[in-house]
Phi, psi and omega in degrees: 000123177288321181245131183297340179256013181270082182267154183290338174203180176277357184287121179307321176294316178297319178299316176299319177291328178295331182271315191247001192277000177279172186281000182246326190302313179294331176285328171297317179294322175302317182290321178296326176294337181261023171072023167274134187235333186255161177305315181301320179290320182289332180284353175270020175309139183290348178272004172063064177286139178284156185293324178293325174292319177301312180300317181294316179291322175300313178302317182296314183293326177290319181299324180273007180055037179269326172234162172238148180245127178226138185290129173237356174214133183278314186230114345291159182294131178220147187231148168266152172237134183224150174289138174270184175306314178300318177294315181296329178294340176281345184299319174297327177294318179293323176294319177295319176296317177295323178294317177301315176299318181294319182287321186253351180241351184241151178228120181054045180075351177257122179287146181278343181251000000 
């Protein structure tokens, strides 16, 4: 998306999916909620995200103000990533989504998929 406000429709669900509907963004938000803060920590997602995809998703989440990036080391430049108010507002939704997955896709703590 060239413009951060260039959504495919006026539907709020479609717009939310334009921002968060890829397979990585919600997992990055999950890990930030679990106190992972640096690029190095985030690239260790158990789901094996590639570095170029991670960099792209972090940039997108910063552009939509879901996370913020702050410099913590000048040379070489290193950043912390933190959830913003918008990002924190997603946490109850993520919990509900995870609960749905646990209830409907898992059996006795082992996922079927």
